[in-house]
N, CA, C and O atoms as CSV, one atom per row, in Angstrom:
chain,resi,resn,atom,element,x,y,z
A,1,MET,N,N,-34.374,-310.338,-208.009
A,1,MET,CA,C,-33.633,-311.456,-207.452
A,1,MET,C,C,-34.585,-312.290,-206.603
A,1,MET,O,O,-35.241,-311.756,-205.708
A,2,VAL,N,N,-34.667,-313.565,-206.866
A,2,VAL,CA,C,-35.561,-314.460,-206.157
A,2,VAL,C,C,-34.728,-315.347,-205.250
A,2,VAL,O,O,-33.754,-315.961,-205.685
A,3,LEU,N,N,-35.120,-315.408,-203.992
A,3,LEU,CA,C,-34.426,-316.276,-203.052
A,3,LEU,C,C,-35.111,-317.630,-203.013
A,3,LEU,O,O,-36.334,-317.720,-203.114
A,4,ASN,N,N,-34.325,-318.670,-202.869
A,4,ASN,CA,C,-34.878,-320.021,-202.834
A,4,ASN,C,C,-35.252,-320.460,-201.421
A,4,ASN,O,O,-35.787,-321.552,-201.235
A,5,LYS,N,N,-34.978,-319.630,-200.439
A,5,LYS,CA,C,-35.311,-320.003,-199.059
A,5,LYS,C,C,-36.805,-319.852,-198.819
A,5,LYS,O,O,-37.446,-318.971,-199.393
A,6,SER,N,N,-37.337,-320.681,-198.001
A,6,SER,CA,C,-38.743,-320.538,-197.627
A,6,SER,C,C,-38.854,-319.475,-196.528
A,6,SER,O,O,-37.862,-319.113,-195.895
A,7,ASP,N,N,-40.059,-318.990,-196.318
A,7,ASP,CA,C,-40.283,-317.988,-195.282
A,7,ASP,C,C,-39.921,-318.509,-193.898
A,7,ASP,O,O,-39.595,-317.722,-193.010
A,8,ASN,N,N,-39.973,-319.816,-193.702
A,8,ASN,CA,C,-39.664,-320.393,-192.402
A,8,ASN,C,C,-38.195,-320.253,-192.052
A,8,ASN,O,O,-37.837,-320.322,-190.876
A,9,ASP,N,N,-37.324,-320.057,-193.053
A,9,ASP,CA,C,-35.899,-319.913,-192.798
A,9,ASP,C,C,-35.520,-318.480,-192.433
A,9,ASP,O,O,-34.427,-318.240,-191.920
A,10,ASP,N,N,-36.389,-317.555,-192.685
A,10,ASP,CA,C,-36.118,-316.152,-192.426
A,10,ASP,C,C,-36.427,-315.834,-190.957
A,10,ASP,O,O,-37.568,-315.999,-190.524
A,11,PRO,N,N,-35.431,-315.380,-190.185
A,11,PRO,CA,C,-35.672,-315.125,-188.753
A,11,PRO,C,C,-36.694,-314.020,-188.492
A,11,PRO,O,O,-37.466,-314.102,-187.536
A,12,VAL,N,N,-36.703,-312.994,-189.332
A,12,VAL,CA,C,-37.672,-311.908,-189.130
A,12,VAL,C,C,-39.092,-312.412,-189.390
A,12,VAL,O,O,-40.013,-312.102,-188.634
A,13,SER,N,N,-39.263,-313.188,-190.459
A,13,SER,CA,C,-40.591,-313.758,-190.743
A,13,SER,C,C,-41.041,-314.665,-189.609
A,13,SER,O,O,-42.216,-314.669,-189.239
A,14,SER,N,N,-40.112,-315.430,-189.060
A,14,SER,CA,C,-40.446,-316.313,-187.934
A,14,SER,C,C,-40.893,-315.505,-186.718
A,14,SER,O,O,-41.864,-315.860,-186.051
A,15,LEU,N,N,-40.172,-314.410,-186.434
A,15,LEU,CA,C,-40.553,-313.568,-185.302
A,15,LEU,C,C,-41.913,-312.914,-185.525
A,15,LEU,O,O,-42.730,-312.833,-184.608
A,16,ILE,N,N,-42.146,-312.451,-186.744
A,16,ILE,CA,C,-43.442,-311.831,-187.052
A,16,ILE,C,C,-44.556,-312.845,-186.859
A,16,ILE,O,O,-45.599,-312.528,-186.286
A,17,GLU,N,N,-44.341,-314.045,-187.328
A,17,GLU,CA,C,-45.351,-315.095,-187.186
A,17,GLU,C,C,-45.568,-315.439,-185.715
A,17,GLU,O,O,-46.703,-315.631,-185.279
A,18,LYS,N,N,-44.469,-315.517,-184.948
A,18,LYS,CA,C,-44.552,-315.871,-183.528
A,18,LYS,C,C,-45.310,-314.804,-182.736
A,18,LYS,O,O,-46.123,-315.129,-181.871
A,19,TYR,N,N,-45.043,-313.536,-183.034
A,19,TYR,CA,C,-45.641,-312.438,-182.282
A,19,TYR,C,C,-46.812,-311.777,-183.001
A,19,TYR,O,O,-47.177,-310.642,-182.693
A,20,LYS,N,N,-47.392,-312.487,-183.951
A,20,LYS,CA,C,-48.508,-311.955,-184.734
A,20,LYS,C,C,-49.659,-311.445,-183.864
A,20,LYS,O,O,-50.183,-310.365,-184.140
A,21,PRO,N,N,-50.077,-312.179,-182.820
A,21,PRO,CA,C,-51.181,-311.668,-181.985
A,21,PRO,C,C,-50.825,-310.339,-181.298
A,21,PRO,O,O,-51.669,-309.450,-181.185
A,22,VAL,N,N,-49.596,-310.215,-180.851
A,22,VAL,CA,C,-49.170,-308.987,-180.182
A,22,VAL,C,C,-49.036,-307.856,-181.198
A,22,VAL,O,O,-49.483,-306.735,-180.953
A,23,LEU,N,N,-48.420,-308.155,-182.335
A,23,LEU,CA,C,-48.191,-307.134,-183.348
A,23,LEU,C,C,-49.498,-306.581,-183.916
A,23,LEU,O,O,-49.565,-305.419,-184.314
A,24,SER,N,N,-50.523,-307.409,-183.951
A,24,SER,CA,C,-51.802,-306.937,-184.483
A,24,SER,C,C,-52.474,-305.936,-183.541
A,24,SER,O,O,-53.377,-305.205,-183.950
A,25,LYS,N,N,-52.036,-305.906,-182.290
A,25,LYS,CA,C,-52.603,-304.977,-181.309
A,25,LYS,C,C,-51.874,-303.638,-181.281
A,25,LYS,O,O,-52.339,-302.693,-180.644
A,26,ILE,N,N,-50.731,-303.550,-181.969
A,26,ILE,CA,C,-49.964,-302.313,-181.962
A,26,ILE,C,C,-50.728,-301.244,-182.733
A,26,ILE,O,O,-51.145,-301.452,-183.873
A,27,THR,N,N,-50.900,-300.105,-182.091
A,27,THR,CA,C,-51.580,-298.983,-182.720
A,27,THR,C,C,-50.575,-297.860,-182.936
A,27,THR,O,O,-49.444,-297.923,-182.454
A,28,LEU,N,N,-50.987,-296.863,-183.643
A,28,LEU,CA,C,-50.139,-295.693,-183.812
A,28,LEU,C,C,-49.819,-295.087,-182.449
A,28,LEU,O,O,-48.695,-294.645,-182.212
A,29,GLY,N,N,-50.795,-295.065,-181.563
A,29,GLY,CA,C,-50.594,-294.512,-180.218
A,29,GLY,C,C,-49.531,-295.258,-179.442
A,29,GLY,O,O,-48.687,-294.640,-178.793
A,30,SER,N,N,-49.561,-296.589,-179.499
A,30,SER,CA,C,-48.558,-297.362,-178.754
A,30,SER,C,C,-47.173,-297.200,-179.370
A,30,SER,O,O,-46.177,-297.139,-178.649
A,31,PHE,N,N,-47.105,-297.130,-180.706
A,31,PHE,CA,C,-45.819,-296.920,-181.372
A,31,PHE,C,C,-45.239,-295.554,-181.011
A,31,PHE,O,O,-44.061,-295.445,-180.671
A,32,LEU,N,N,-46.071,-294.513,-181.085
A,32,LEU,CA,C,-45.601,-293.174,-180.729
A,32,LEU,C,C,-45.303,-293.071,-179.232
A,32,LEU,O,O,-44.401,-292.338,-178.828
A,33,GLY,N,N,-46.049,-293.794,-178.423
A,33,GLY,CA,C,-45.758,-293.847,-176.989
A,33,GLY,C,C,-44.397,-294.456,-176.725
A,33,GLY,O,O,-43.628,-293.955,-175.905
A,34,TYR,N,N,-44.102,-295.552,-177.435
A,34,TYR,CA,C,-42.791,-296.204,-177.294
A,34,TYR,C,C,-41.673,-295.237,-177.682
A,34,TYR,O,O,-40.689,-295.092,-176.957
A,35,CYS,N,N,-41.832,-294.581,-178.823
A,35,CYS,CA,C,-40.813,-293.627,-179.292
A,35,CYS,C,C,-40.652,-292.476,-178.301
A,35,CYS,O,O,-39.535,-292.027,-178.044
A,36,SER,N,N,-41.760,-292.002,-177.749
A,36,SER,CA,C,-41.711,-290.924,-176.759
A,36,SER,C,C,-41.016,-291.386,-175.482
A,36,SER,O,O,-40.272,-290.623,-174.867
A,37,GLY,N,N,-41.257,-292.629,-175.086
A,37,GLY,CA,C,-40.607,-293.179,-173.899
A,37,GLY,C,C,-39.106,-293.287,-174.073
A,37,GLY,O,O,-38.345,-292.949,-173.167
A,38,VAL,N,N,-38.672,-293.762,-175.247
A,38,VAL,CA,C,-37.238,-293.869,-175.529
A,38,VAL,C,C,-36.608,-292.474,-175.506
A,38,VAL,O,O,-35.544,-292.281,-174.917
A,39,ALA,N,N,-37.262,-291.511,-176.142
A,39,ALA,CA,C,-36.740,-290.137,-176.171
A,39,ALA,C,C,-36.697,-289.539,-174.767
A,39,ALA,O,O,-35.722,-288.882,-174.401
A,40,SER,N,N,-37.745,-289.764,-173.982
A,40,SER,CA,C,-37.795,-289.235,-172.615
A,40,SER,C,C,-36.686,-289.816,-171.759
A,40,SER,O,O,-36.094,-289.116,-170.936
A,41,LYS,N,N,-36.405,-291.103,-171.955
A,41,LYS,CA,C,-35.344,-291.749,-171.196
A,41,LYS,C,C,-33.994,-291.102,-171.514
A,41,LYS,O,O,-33.206,-290.825,-170.610
A,42,LYS,N,N,-33.732,-290.867,-172.790
A,42,LYS,CA,C,-32.462,-290.258,-173.189
A,42,LYS,C,C,-32.371,-288.811,-172.704
A,42,LYS,O,O,-31.326,-288.390,-172.208
A,43,ILE,N,N,-33.447,-288.055,-172.843
A,43,ILE,CA,C,-33.465,-286.674,-172.371
A,43,ILE,C,C,-33.307,-286.642,-170.848
A,43,ILE,O,O,-32.589,-285.798,-170.311
A,44,GLY,N,N,-33.974,-287.556,-170.164
A,44,GLY,CA,C,-33.868,-287.639,-168.708
A,44,GLY,C,C,-32.451,-287.929,-168.250
A,44,GLY,O,O,-31.980,-287.351,-167.270
A,45,LYS,N,N,-31.765,-288.827,-168.959
A,45,LYS,CA,C,-30.374,-289.130,-168.604
A,45,LYS,C,C,-29.481,-287.916,-168.811
A,45,LYS,O,O,-28.621,-287.627,-167.979
A,46,ALA,N,N,-29.680,-287.203,-169.914
A,46,ALA,CA,C,-28.879,-286.007,-170.184
A,46,ALA,C,C,-29.166,-284.924,-169.139
A,46,ALA,O,O,-28.251,-284.250,-168.665
A,47,LEU,N,N,-30.444,-284.766,-168.787
A,47,LEU,CA,C,-30.822,-283.789,-167.773
A,47,LEU,C,C,-30.223,-284.156,-166.411
A,47,LEU,O,O,-29.717,-283.291,-165.696
A,48,ALA,N,N,-30.281,-285.423,-166.064
A,48,ALA,CA,C,-29.702,-285.878,-164.793
A,48,ALA,C,C,-28.186,-285.644,-164.766
A,48,ALA,O,O,-27.636,-285.236,-163.743
A,49,ALA,N,N,-27.525,-285.902,-165.878
A,49,ALA,CA,C,-26.081,-285.667,-165.948
A,49,ALA,C,C,-25.785,-284.175,-165.784
A,49,ALA,O,O,-24.849,-283.807,-165.075
A,50,GLY,N,N,-26.567,-283.322,-166.428
A,50,GLY,CA,C,-26.371,-281.875,-166.301
A,50,GLY,C,C,-26.574,-281.390,-164.876
A,50,GLY,O,O,-25.788,-280.589,-164.370
A,51,ILE,N,N,-27.632,-281.876,-164.227
A,51,ILE,CA,C,-27.894,-281.499,-162.840
A,51,ILE,C,C,-26.773,-282.009,-161.942
A,51,ILE,O,O,-26.346,-281.314,-161.020
A,52,GLY,N,N,-26.301,-283.214,-162.210
A,52,GLY,CA,C,-25.197,-283.777,-161.426
A,52,GLY,C,C,-23.925,-282.948,-161.554
A,52,GLY,O,O,-23.243,-282.692,-160.562
A,53,VAL,N,N,-23.606,-282.529,-162.776
A,53,VAL,CA,C,-22.419,-281.699,-162.999
A,53,VAL,C,C,-22.583,-280.358,-162.275
A,53,VAL,O,O,-21.646,-279.873,-161.640
A,54,LEU,N,N,-23.769,-279.766,-162.371
A,54,LEU,CA,C,-24.033,-278.506,-161.691
A,54,LEU,C,C,-23.883,-278.662,-160.180
A,54,LEU,O,O,-23.281,-277.811,-159.526
A,55,PHE,N,N,-24.425,-279.738,-159.627
A,55,PHE,CA,C,-24.312,-279.979,-158.185
A,55,PHE,C,C,-22.846,-280.123,-157.769
A,55,PHE,O,O,-22.422,-279.540,-156.771
A,56,VAL,N,N,-22.078,-280.895,-158.528
A,56,VAL,CA,C,-20.659,-281.080,-158.199
A,56,VAL,C,C,-19.928,-279.733,-158.230
A,56,VAL,O,O,-19.101,-279.455,-157.362
A,57,ALA,N,N,-20.232,-278.899,-159.230
A,57,ALA,CA,C,-19.584,-277.591,-159.330
A,57,ALA,C,C,-19.955,-276.691,-158.138
A,57,ALA,O,O,-19.086,-276.060,-157.538
A,58,VAL,N,N,-21.247,-276.640,-157.806
A,58,VAL,CA,C,-21.694,-275.805,-156.685
A,58,VAL,C,C,-21.119,-276.323,-155.370
A,58,VAL,O,O,-20.652,-275.543,-154.540
A,59,GLN,N,N,-21.155,-277.622,-155.185
A,59,GLN,CA,C,-20.665,-278.200,-153.936
A,59,GLN,C,C,-19.149,-278.007,-153.804
A,59,GLN,O,O,-18.639,-277.784,-152.706
A,60,SER,N,N,-18.446,-278.093,-154.919
A,60,SER,CA,C,-16.994,-277.857,-154.897
A,60,SER,C,C,-16.687,-276.402,-154.537
A,60,SER,O,O,-15.768,-276.124,-153.767
A,61,ALA,N,N,-17.467,-275.478,-155.104
A,61,ALA,CA,C,-17.271,-274.062,-154.780
A,61,ALA,C,C,-17.600,-273.790,-153.313
A,61,ALA,O,O,-16.929,-272.989,-152.662
A,62,ALA,N,N,-18.626,-274.453,-152.798
A,62,ALA,CA,C,-18.985,-274.289,-151.385
A,62,ALA,C,C,-17.884,-274.854,-150.491
A,62,ALA,O,O,-17.524,-274.239,-149.488
A,63,TYR,N,N,-17.359,-275.995,-150.842
A,63,TYR,CA,C,-16.296,-276.629,-150.058
A,63,TYR,C,C,-15.037,-275.756,-150.049
A,63,TYR,O,O,-14.332,-275.674,-149.044
A,64,ALA,N,N,-14.771,-275.112,-151.178
A,64,ALA,CA,C,-13.576,-274.266,-151.289
A,64,ALA,C,C,-13.784,-272.909,-150.600
A,64,ALA,O,O,-12.841,-272.125,-150.490
A,65,GLY,N,N,-14.996,-272.627,-150.141
A,65,GLY,CA,C,-15.257,-271.395,-149.417
A,65,GLY,C,C,-15.665,-270.224,-150.288
A,65,GLY,O,O,-15.758,-269.100,-149.796
A,66,TYR,N,N,-15.910,-270.454,-151.571
A,66,TYR,CA,C,-16.306,-269.366,-152.454
A,66,TYR,C,C,-17.763,-268.963,-152.283
A,66,TYR,O,O,-18.107,-267.790,-152.430
A,67,ILE,N,N,-18.613,-269.922,-151.976
A,67,ILE,CA,C,-20.039,-269.649,-151.801
A,67,ILE,C,C,-20.552,-270.402,-150.586
A,67,ILE,O,O,-19.899,-271.321,-150.092
A,68,ASP,N,N,-21.712,-270.012,-150.112
A,68,ASP,CA,C,-22.372,-270.707,-149.013
A,68,ASP,C,C,-23.766,-271.101,-149.512
A,68,ASP,O,O,-24.520,-270.247,-149.978
A,69,VAL,N,N,-24.104,-272.366,-149.417
A,69,VAL,CA,C,-25.379,-272.855,-149.930
A,69,VAL,C,C,-26.233,-273.350,-148.769
A,69,VAL,O,O,-25.784,-274.160,-147.959
A,70,ASP,N,N,-27.455,-272.861,-148.695
A,70,ASP,CA,C,-28.416,-273.316,-147.690
A,70,ASP,C,C,-29.245,-274.431,-148.340
A,70,ASP,O,O,-30.304,-274.169,-148.910
A,71,TRP,N,N,-28.754,-275.682,-148.250
A,71,TRP,CA,C,-29.402,-276.809,-148.926
A,71,TRP,C,C,-30.798,-277.072,-148.387
A,71,TRP,O,O,-31.660,-277.544,-149.129
A,72,ALA,N,N,-31.046,-276.778,-147.108
A,72,ALA,CA,C,-32.396,-276.963,-146.550
A,72,ALA,C,C,-33.386,-276.019,-147.249
A,72,ALA,O,O,-34.512,-276.413,-147.554
A,73,LYS,N,N,-32.965,-274.779,-147.498
A,73,LYS,CA,C,-33.824,-273.819,-148.202
A,73,LYS,C,C,-34.004,-274.242,-149.658
A,73,LYS,O,O,-35.104,-274.138,-150.201
A,74,VAL,N,N,-32.937,-274.714,-150.290
A,74,VAL,CA,C,-33.038,-275.186,-151.682
A,74,VAL,C,C,-34.057,-276.318,-151.757
A,74,VAL,O,O,-34.928,-276.317,-152.627
A,75,GLU,N,N,-33.948,-277.285,-150.844
A,75,GLU,CA,C,-34.889,-278.414,-150.832
A,75,GLU,C,C,-36.320,-277.935,-150.636
A,75,GLU,O,O,-37.227,-278.375,-151.343
A,76,LYS,N,N,-36.526,-277.035,-149.678
A,76,LYS,CA,C,-37.869,-276.515,-149.402
A,76,LYS,C,C,-38.440,-275.799,-150.629
A,76,LYS,O,O,-39.605,-275.988,-150.980
A,77,ASP,N,N,-37.611,-274.978,-151.277
A,77,ASP,CA,C,-38.066,-274.232,-152.451
A,77,ASP,C,C,-38.390,-275.159,-153.627
A,77,ASP,O,O,-39.389,-274.960,-154.318
A,78,VAL,N,N,-37.555,-276.162,-153.849
A,78,VAL,CA,C,-37.795,-277.099,-154.952
A,78,VAL,C,C,-39.077,-277.880,-154.709
A,78,VAL,O,O,-39.908,-278.015,-155.607
A,79,ILE,N,N,-39.236,-278.389,-153.504
A,79,ILE,CA,C,-40.445,-279.161,-153.188
A,79,ILE,C,C,-41.691,-278.300,-153.327
A,79,ILE,O,O,-42.710,-278.767,-153.836
A,80,SER,N,N,-41.625,-277.038,-152.878
A,80,SER,CA,C,-42.813,-276.185,-152.981
A,80,SER,C,C,-43.188,-275.920,-154.445
A,80,SER,O,O,-44.363,-275.717,-154.752
A,81,LYS,N,N,-42.211,-275.919,-155.340
A,81,LYS,CA,C,-42.490,-275.678,-156.765
A,81,LYS,C,C,-43.098,-276.893,-157.454
A,81,LYS,O,O,-43.925,-276.735,-158.352
A,82,ILE,N,N,-42.708,-278.103,-157.055
A,82,ILE,CA,C,-43.175,-279.296,-157.776
A,82,ILE,C,C,-44.218,-280.116,-157.028
A,82,ILE,O,O,-44.743,-281.085,-157.576
A,83,ASP,N,N,-44.526,-279.748,-155.796
A,83,ASP,CA,C,-45.535,-280.461,-155.003
A,83,ASP,C,C,-46.928,-279.998,-155.431
A,83,ASP,O,O,-47.330,-278.874,-155.130
A,84,THR,N,N,-47.656,-280.856,-156.128
A,84,THR,CA,C,-48.952,-280.462,-156.684
A,84,THR,C,C,-50.086,-280.432,-155.656
A,84,THR,O,O,-51.054,-279.693,-155.831
A,85,ASP,N,N,-49.978,-281.224,-154.590
A,85,ASP,CA,C,-51.068,-281.261,-153.616
A,85,ASP,C,C,-50.731,-280.511,-152.323
A,85,ASP,O,O,-51.479,-280.595,-151.349
A,86,ALA,N,N,-49.619,-279.784,-152.305
A,86,ALA,CA,C,-49.219,-278.908,-151.196
A,86,ALA,C,C,-49.152,-279.611,-149.846
A,86,ALA,O,O,-49.475,-279.017,-148.818
A,87,ASP,N,N,-48.731,-280.882,-149.845
A,87,ASP,CA,C,-48.575,-281.578,-148.576
A,87,ASP,C,C,-47.123,-281.547,-148.074
A,87,ASP,O,O,-46.810,-282.124,-147.033
A,88,GLY,N,N,-46.257,-280.879,-148.811
A,88,GLY,CA,C,-44.859,-280.746,-148.394
A,88,GLY,C,C,-43.981,-281.926,-148.769
A,88,GLY,O,O,-42.806,-281.964,-148.403
A,89,LYS,N,N,-44.536,-282.889,-149.493
A,89,LYS,CA,C,-43.772,-284.074,-149.901
A,89,LYS,C,C,-44.077,-284.401,-151.354
A,89,LYS,O,O,-45.161,-284.103,-151.857
A,90,ILE,N,N,-43.114,-285.016,-152.019
A,90,ILE,CA,C,-43.336,-285.521,-153.372
A,90,ILE,C,C,-43.795,-286.964,-153.220
A,90,ILE,O,O,-43.035,-287.828,-152.781
A,91,THR,N,N,-45.046,-287.214,-153.587
A,91,THR,CA,C,-45.639,-288.538,-153.408
A,91,THR,C,C,-46.147,-289.064,-154.750
A,91,THR,O,O,-46.033,-288.398,-155.780
A,92,LYS,N,N,-46.707,-290.265,-154.716
A,92,LYS,CA,C,-47.247,-290.842,-155.947
A,92,LYS,C,C,-48.417,-290.025,-156.486
A,92,LYS,O,O,-48.675,-290.042,-157.690
A,93,VAL,N,N,-49.119,-289.317,-155.626
A,93,VAL,CA,C,-50.210,-288.446,-156.074
A,93,VAL,C,C,-49.648,-287.352,-156.983
A,93,VAL,O,O,-50.221,-287.048,-158.029
A,94,ASP,N,N,-48.523,-286.766,-156.574
A,94,ASP,CA,C,-47.886,-285.727,-157.388
A,94,ASP,C,C,-47.421,-286.302,-158.722
A,94,ASP,O,O,-47.619,-285.690,-159.772
A,95,LEU,N,N,-46.804,-287.478,-158.675
A,95,LEU,CA,C,-46.323,-288.112,-159.900
A,95,LEU,C,C,-47.461,-288.436,-160.850
A,95,LEU,O,O,-47.329,-288.264,-162.062
A,96,LYS,N,N,-48.582,-288.906,-160.305
A,96,LYS,CA,C,-49.749,-289.203,-161.143
A,96,LYS,C,C,-50.274,-287.939,-161.817
A,96,LYS,O,O,-50.645,-287.966,-162.991
A,97,LYS,N,N,-50.306,-286.839,-161.080
A,97,LYS,CA,C,-50.794,-285.580,-161.661
A,97,LYS,C,C,-49.873,-285.120,-162.787
A,97,LYS,O,O,-50.345,-284.663,-163.828
A,98,TYR,N,N,-48.562,-285.238,-162.582
A,98,TYR,CA,C,-47.625,-284.858,-163.644
A,98,TYR,C,C,-47.773,-285.780,-164.853
A,98,TYR,O,O,-47.743,-285.318,-165.994
A,99,TRP,N,N,-47.932,-287.085,-164.605
A,99,TRP,CA,C,-48.106,-288.021,-165.719
A,99,TRP,C,C,-49.359,-287.677,-166.512
A,99,TRP,O,O,-49.330,-287.695,-167.742
A,100,GLU,N,N,-50.459,-287.364,-165.831
A,100,GLU,CA,C,-51.699,-287.009,-166.536
A,100,GLU,C,C,-51.504,-285.765,-167.404
A,100,GLU,O,O,-52.005,-285.706,-168.527
A,101,LYS,N,N,-50.777,-284.775,-166.887
A,101,LYS,CA,C,-50.503,-283.564,-167.672
A,101,LYS,C,C,-49.675,-283.897,-168.912
A,101,LYS,O,O,-49.980,-283.435,-170.012
A,102,VAL,N,N,-48.633,-284.697,-168.729
A,102,VAL,CA,C,-47.766,-285.083,-169.859
A,102,VAL,C,C,-48.570,-285.877,-170.881
A,102,VAL,O,O,-48.462,-285.638,-172.084
A,103,LYS,N,N,-49.373,-286.817,-170.404
A,103,LYS,CA,C,-50.168,-287.659,-171.304
A,103,LYS,C,C,-51.166,-286.829,-172.105
A,103,LYS,O,O,-51.361,-287.082,-173.295
A,104,ILE,N,N,-51.795,-285.854,-171.478
A,104,ILE,CA,C,-52.743,-284.986,-172.182
A,104,ILE,C,C,-52.030,-284.230,-173.302
A,104,ILE,O,O,-52.547,-284.111,-174.413
A,105,ILE,N,N,-50.843,-283.723,-172.997
A,105,ILE,CA,C,-50.079,-282.972,-174.003
A,105,ILE,C,C,-49.653,-283.888,-175.147
A,105,ILE,O,O,-49.818,-283.533,-176.314
A,106,LEU,N,N,-49.108,-285.061,-174.828
A,106,LEU,CA,C,-48.551,-285.934,-175.858
A,106,LEU,C,C,-49.596,-286.669,-176.683
A,106,LEU,O,O,-49.297,-287.131,-177.784
A,107,THR,N,N,-50.807,-286.786,-176.173
A,107,THR,CA,C,-51.853,-287.471,-176.940
A,107,THR,C,C,-52.891,-286.507,-177.502
A,107,THR,O,O,-53.919,-286.949,-178.015
A,108,TYR,N,N,-52.650,-285.221,-177.420
A,108,TYR,CA,C,-53.585,-284.208,-177.911
A,108,TYR,C,C,-53.868,-284.419,-179.399
A,108,TYR,O,O,-52.945,-284.454,-180.213
A,109,ASN,N,N,-55.130,-284.556,-179.743
A,109,ASN,CA,C,-55.597,-284.746,-181.127
A,109,ASN,C,C,-55.072,-286.013,-181.792
A,109,ASN,O,O,-55.134,-286.129,-183.016
A,110,MET,N,N,-54.563,-286.954,-181.025
A,110,MET,CA,C,-54.083,-288.209,-181.597
A,110,MET,C,C,-55.283,-289.148,-181.762
A,110,MET,O,O,-56.010,-289.386,-180.797
A,111,PRO,N,N,-55.501,-289.682,-182.962
A,111,PRO,CA,C,-56.687,-290.495,-183.194
A,111,PRO,C,C,-56.688,-291.837,-182.450
A,111,PRO,O,O,-57.753,-292.331,-182.081
A,112,SER,N,N,-55.528,-292.424,-182.229
A,112,SER,CA,C,-55.491,-293.731,-181.554
A,112,SER,C,C,-54.535,-293.683,-180.379
A,112,SER,O,O,-53.456,-294.274,-180.420
A,113,ALA,N,N,-54.932,-292.981,-179.337
A,113,ALA,CA,C,-54.074,-292.787,-178.172
A,113,ALA,C,C,-54.242,-293.874,-177.116
A,113,ALA,O,O,-53.648,-293.783,-176.042
A,114,SER,N,N,-55.034,-294.894,-177.401
A,114,SER,CA,C,-55.352,-295.888,-176.378
A,114,SER,C,C,-54.134,-296.645,-175.865
A,114,SER,O,O,-54.072,-296.945,-174.673
A,115,GLY,N,N,-53.181,-296.960,-176.702
A,115,GLY,CA,C,-52.015,-297.724,-176.250
A,115,GLY,C,C,-50.819,-296.873,-175.913
A,115,GLY,O,O,-49.728,-297.401,-175.697
A,116,PHE,N,N,-50.995,-295.555,-175.862
A,116,PHE,CA,C,-49.864,-294.656,-175.655
A,116,PHE,C,C,-49.128,-294.942,-174.350
A,116,PHE,O,O,-47.901,-295.039,-174.344
A,117,SER,N,N,-49.854,-295.076,-173.255
A,117,SER,CA,C,-49.222,-295.253,-171.942
A,117,SER,C,C,-48.376,-296.512,-171.891
A,117,SER,O,O,-47.247,-296.485,-171.401
A,118,ILE,N,N,-48.909,-297.604,-172.390
A,118,ILE,CA,C,-48.149,-298.859,-172.378
A,118,ILE,C,C,-46.926,-298.730,-173.277
A,118,ILE,O,O,-45.837,-299.165,-172.903
A,119,GLY,N,N,-47.090,-298.141,-174.448
A,119,GLY,CA,C,-45.953,-297.932,-175.334
A,119,GLY,C,C,-44.911,-297.046,-174.697
A,119,GLY,O,O,-43.715,-297.306,-174.826
A,120,PHE,N,N,-45.346,-295.993,-174.006
A,120,PHE,CA,C,-44.421,-295.063,-173.358
A,120,PHE,C,C,-43.584,-295.785,-172.323
A,120,PHE,O,O,-42.364,-295.623,-172.295
A,121,PHE,N,N,-44.210,-296.575,-171.476
A,121,PHE,CA,C,-43.458,-297.255,-170.426
A,121,PHE,C,C,-42.587,-298.377,-170.980
A,121,PHE,O,O,-41.537,-298.679,-170.412
A,122,CYS,N,N,-43.004,-298.993,-172.074
A,122,CYS,CA,C,-42.124,-299.964,-172.741
A,122,CYS,C,C,-40.891,-299.248,-173.302
A,122,CYS,O,O,-39.782,-299.781,-173.251
A,123,GLY,N,N,-41.088,-298.044,-173.835
A,123,GLY,CA,C,-39.969,-297.248,-174.336
A,123,GLY,C,C,-39.027,-296.824,-173.230
A,123,GLY,O,O,-37.816,-296.758,-173.443
A,124,LEU,N,N,-39.551,-296.539,-172.068
A,124,LEU,CA,C,-38.695,-296.185,-170.918
A,124,LEU,C,C,-37.836,-297.377,-170.490
A,124,LEU,O,O,-36.694,-297.209,-170.062
A,125,LYS,N,N,-38.392,-298.565,-170.610
A,125,LYS,CA,C,-37.668,-299.767,-170.180
A,125,LYS,C,C,-36.672,-300.251,-171.236
A,125,LYS,O,O,-35.778,-301.037,-170.922
A,126,ALA,N,N,-36.815,-299.792,-172.485
A,126,ALA,CA,C,-35.942,-300.262,-173.573
A,126,ALA,C,C,-34.519,-299.793,-173.395
A,126,ALA,O,O,-33.659,-300.100,-174.222
């Protein structure tokens, strides 16, 4: 089937032509980074919802008098487990160290990992 429309009438062709300089820079690494970012965002939302439900359940049980929770100890224990530089606070230094670990894992043996980080953060924003 042959269409009589010119390529200029096709919106996808127009977009490809408009963004040709950007599209030519897309690498496998940036594409996989984008996909990983989208997946991480969805997994993060599900994880946050699960933690939220757990917190509501524990807090409701504590309010009803079934359990007693020492939230100061919980906070101290959680921070000690995830604080990479042992300063007692979660800072950008800790986040950078975690990002480097994640990036090393996700780009392991990838031939074109140069655009992974940008693709990942674009996927998080999508």
